[in-house]
Residue, then its C-alpha position, 0 to 999 in steps of 0.5 A: m488473513v484477518i485483513l483479507g477476510i475483512y476486505i475481500p467481502v467489502i470488495i465483492f459487495l461494492l462491486n456487486y452494488g455498483y453493478n446492480r444498484m448503480e447500473l455501472t457497465f461491466p467495461g466501466i467497472v473493469i476500467s475503473f477497478f484497474a484505475g483504482m489499483f493503479f491509483w493505489t500505487f501512487f497513494e502508497y508511494l505518497m503515504h510512505r514517503y511523506i506521511f510514514h517518514f514525516m519528520a515531526e518536531n512536536e513530541k506527540a506528532t513524533r509518537i504518532v509517526y512512530i506508531i504508524h510506521g516507525n515501529h516497523h522500521e525498528y522491528p522490520r521482521d515482526r509479523e504484527r507490524l506489517f499490516m495496519p491494524p483492522l480498526p484504524s484500517l477500516l476507519l481510514a478506508l471509510v474516509i478514503f471512500g468518502l473522498i473518492y465519492l466526493a471527488g467523483s461527484l465533481f465530474n458526475l462520476e460518483n457512482y464509479a466510486f463503487s468500482f474504483f474504490p474496490g480496485f484501490l482496496f485490492g491494490y492495498l491487499l496486494y501491497g500488504s501481501m507483497h510487503y509481508a512476502i518481502h519481509a518473509w521470503k526470498p522473491p519467488f520470481k526473478w522479475m520480483k527481485s527489484l521489489w525485494r531489493n528496493h524495499h530491503l535497501h530502504h530498511y537496511k541502507n537508506e530510508e530516504y529512497g525506495f518508498g514503493v513496495s508493490t511497484t518501483l514505478w513511482d521511485r523511478v518517476f520521482g528519483t528515489m530508486f536505488r542505483r544498481d551499484e548500491e550495497t545490498g544491506d542486511k543479507q539476513a533481512p529476507r530470511n526470517i520474521s521474528r515469531 
């Protein structure tokens, strides 16, 4: 709830600012917002695969990777390890906004950072909420089973597959999706998160 309480006002502010101050059109805002959400899924996959599971040789780098993500793999049911803490999250968000703004300026589209980035943040919130739900509950809808299965197999079967959390699209594209005949891993995994 803290993360939602931080980012929902930021999303609203940026969209409002983009519409009223940057004079973005409503269709332009909608398209770039959804493009930002879609880009989040790609970013999520790349971060999870190449940063969170980076095999560092340096002791300090190994410690950083453990703090960022390794502790979640060691304690996957711990509620405190399912979202990035607010301060590092905000700092990273500022850097990403700056990069999106700079990338947009290369094509004279920097004003669309004020609608693309809120979509990106909304994608992050959906991812975080989905990640929490995957570790806390059974899938509420049949079509969500593959997301639950993919992530649980990632935790309990093989960390080299199943990097997507909010979608399995990029696992399918890059060949890191678990096959249907894989074992299901820890059958208790979806039930309880330690208190």
